C-alpha positions in Angstrom: -3.5 -8.9 -16.7 0.1 -9.8 -17.9 2.4 -6.9 -17.4 0.1 -5.9 -14.2 1.7 -8.1 -11.8 5.0 -6.2 -11.0 2.3 -3.4 -9.9 1.3 -5.7 -7.1 5.1 -5.1 -5.3 4.6 -1.6 -4.7 2.4 -0.1 -2.2 -0.3 2.2 -3.2 1.6 5.7 -1.8 4.5 4.6 -3.7 2.4 3.6 -7.0 0.7 7.4 -6.8 3.8 9.4 -6.0 5.3 7.4 -9.2 2.9 8.3 -11.2 2.4 12.1 -10.2 6.0 12.5 -11.1 5.4 10.8 -14.8 2.0 12.7 -15.0 3.9 15.5 -14.4 7.0 15.1 -16.8 4.9 14.3 -19.4 2.9 17.6 -18.9 6.3 19.1 -19.1 7.7 17.4 -22.2 4.3 17.9 -23.9 4.8 21.9 -23.1 7.9 22.1 -24.1 7.8 20.5 -27.1 4.4 22.5 -28.0 6.9 25.9 -27.3 9.6 24.4 -29.5 6.6 23.5 -32.4 5.5 27.5 -31.9 8.4 28.9 -32.7 9.2 27.3 -36.1 8.8 29.5 -38.9 6.1 27.1 -40.6 3.2 27.6 -38.5 -0.6 26.2 -38.8 -3.7 28.2 -38.8 -5.9 28.8 -35.9 -8.8 26.5 -37.5 -6.1 23.0 -37.9 -4.9 23.8 -34.2 -8.2 24.0 -32.7 -9.8 20.9 -34.8 -6.3 19.0 -33.6 -7.2 20.4 -30.1 -11.0 19.2 -29.9 -10.5 15.9 -31.0 -7.5 15.3 -28.7 -9.9 16.1 -25.9 -12.9 14.7 -27.2 -10.9 11.2 -27.6 -9.5 11.9 -23.7 -12.9 12.0 -22.5 -13.8 8.8 -24.2 -10.8 7.1 -23.0 -11.5 8.6 -19.1 -15.3 7.6 -19.3 -13.8 4.3 -20.8 -11.1 3.6 -17.8 -13.9 4.6 -15.1 -16.6 2.3 -16.1 -13.7 -0.6 -15.8 -12.7 0.6 -12.8 -16.2 0.8 -11.1 -17.2 -3.0 -12.5 -14.3 -4.2 -11.0 -14.8 -2.3 -7.5 -18.1 -3.7 -6.8 -17.0 -7.2 -8.4 -14.3 -6.8 -5.6 -16.5 -5.7 -3.2 -19.4 -8.3 -3.8 -16.2 -11.2 -3.1 -15.4 -10.2 0.0 -18.4 -10.3 1.5 -19.5 -13.7 -0.4 -16.2 -15.0 1.3 -16.7 -13.7 4.6 -20.2 -15.7 4.4 -18.9 -18.7 2.9 -15.8 -18.7 5.5 -18.7 -18.3 8.6 -21.0 -20.5 7.0 -18.3 -23.3 7.0 -17.1 -22.7 10.8 -20.4 -23.2 12.2 -21.2 -26.3 9.8 -17.8 -27.1 11.0 -19.4 -27.2 14.5 -21.5 -29.8 13.8 -19.1 -32.2 13.3 -17.2 -34.7 16.3 -15.2 -32.6 18.2 -12.0 -35.0 17.2 -12.8 -33.1 13.5 -14.6 -29.7 14.5 -11.4 -28.9 16.7 -8.5 -28.9 14.2 -10.7 -28.0 10.9 -12.1 -24.6 12.9 -8.5 -24.0 13.8 -7.2 -24.1 10.6 -10.2 -21.9 9.5 -8.7 -19.4 12.1 -5.5 -19.5 10.2 -7.3 -19.4 6.9 -8.9 -15.9 7.9 -5.7 -14.5 9.0 -3.7 -15.5 6.0 -6.6 -13.5 3.7 -7.0 -10.1 6.2 -2.5 -9.9 4.7 -4.0 -9.9 1.3 -4.4 -6.0 2.4 -0.9 -5.9 4.0 2.1 -5.5 2.4 3.0 -9.1 2.3 3.5 -10.6 -1.4 1.0 -11.7 -3.2 1.9 -15.0 -4.5 2.7 -16.0 -0.9 -0.4 -15.0 0.6 -2.5 -16.9 -2.4 0.1 -19.9 -2.2 -0.7 -20.2 2.1 -4.5 -19.9 1.2 -4.4 -22.8 -1.4 -2.4 -24.9 1.1 -5.0 -24.1 4.1 -7.8 -25.2 1.7 -5.7 -28.6 0.4 -5.7 -29.1 4.6 -9.2 -29.1 5.2 -10.2 -30.7 1.9 -8.3 -33.7 3.2 -10.1 -33.5 6.7 -13.4 -32.8 4.6 -12.7 -35.8 3.0 -12.0 -38.1 5.9 -14.7 -37.1 7.7 -17.0 -38.3 4.5 -15.0 -41.5 4.6 -16.2 -41.6 8.7 -19.7 -41.7 8.2 -20.7 -41.8 4.6 -24.1 -40.9 5.1 -23.5 -37.6 7.6 -25.7 -34.6 6.7 -23.3 -32.3 8.6 -20.5 -33.1 6.6 -22.3 -33.0 3.8 -23.1 -29.8 4.2 -19.5 -28.6 5.8 -18.3 -29.8 2.1 -21.1 -27.9 0.3 -19.4 -24.7 2.3 -16.2 -25.7 1.9 -16.6 -25.8 -2.0 -18.0 -22.2 -1.6 -14.8 -21.2 0.1 -12.5 -22.4 -3.1 -15.2 -21.3 -5.7 -15.4 -17.6 -4.2 -11.5 -17.7 -3.6 -11.2 -18.2 -7.4 -13.3 -15.2 -8.1 -11.6 -13.2 -5.7 -8.1 -14.1 -7.7 -9.9 -13.5 -10.7 -11.3 -10.3 -9.6 -8.2 -8.4 -8.0 -5.3 -10.2 -10.3 -6.9 -10.7 -13.6 -9.7 -8.4 -14.7 -7.8 -5.1 -14.3 -7.4 -2.0 -17.2 -5.2 -3.5 -19.4 -1.5 -1.9 -19.3 -0.7 -0.5 -23.0 -4.6 1.2 -21.9 -3.2 2.4 -18.7 0.0 3.8 -20.5 -1.9 5.5 -24.1 -4.2 7.0 -21.2 -1.0 8.6 -19.3 0.5 9.8 -22.0 -2.4 11.7 -23.9 -2.6 14.7 -21.4 0.8 15.5 -22.5 -0.1 15.1 -26.5 -2.8 17.7 -25.3 -0.9 19.9 -23.5 1.3 20.0 -26.8 -1.5 20.7 -29.1 -3.4 23.7 -26.4 0.7 25.4 -26.1 0.8 25.2 -29.9 -2.8 26.9 -30.0 -2.6 29.2 -27.5 1.3 31.2 -29.2 -0.6 31.6 -32.9 -3.8 32.9 -31.0 -1.3 36.0 -29.6 
């Protein structure tokens, strides 16, 4: 999602603190703006303010439900891709054992390296670096699989291993899509973050007029 990749360089605890401070700042701005408008000579009626507050809170509830729906489906998709990738790597590793020893050993070593690289996605290494290294190992595995197929074009174990390797590559593309591209649009996130300050603004004015 354009504009969302910049958030990947931030650890989760830093992002949490930034969002918390931003939310508190917006709430304070909404509160002060509401108090300032409440002190003006021309004031809105209580019925008008109540309708505005009700509509603001209703829209906020709708946007929160919409955002939770997106996040929930994305979480399920990511969990499924993790499971599919682990199964695909395990299957490829087992099928690599059916290849000749001269071809099986280096392929299994590359699969070990591939697993280590995939685990780095859960750590603090840059995402672009991890993805680049993953694709490099995929190319090396495919080169060795192609060499094994050329050595024996009628080998059934080689055919099975190539199918498993192709599944690893496909699941990698699905995981990239689920983790980096299937996100809530950044404008929607900003809109939701800005909505509480406006609701606080209207609520402050409403409570002031009712005094």
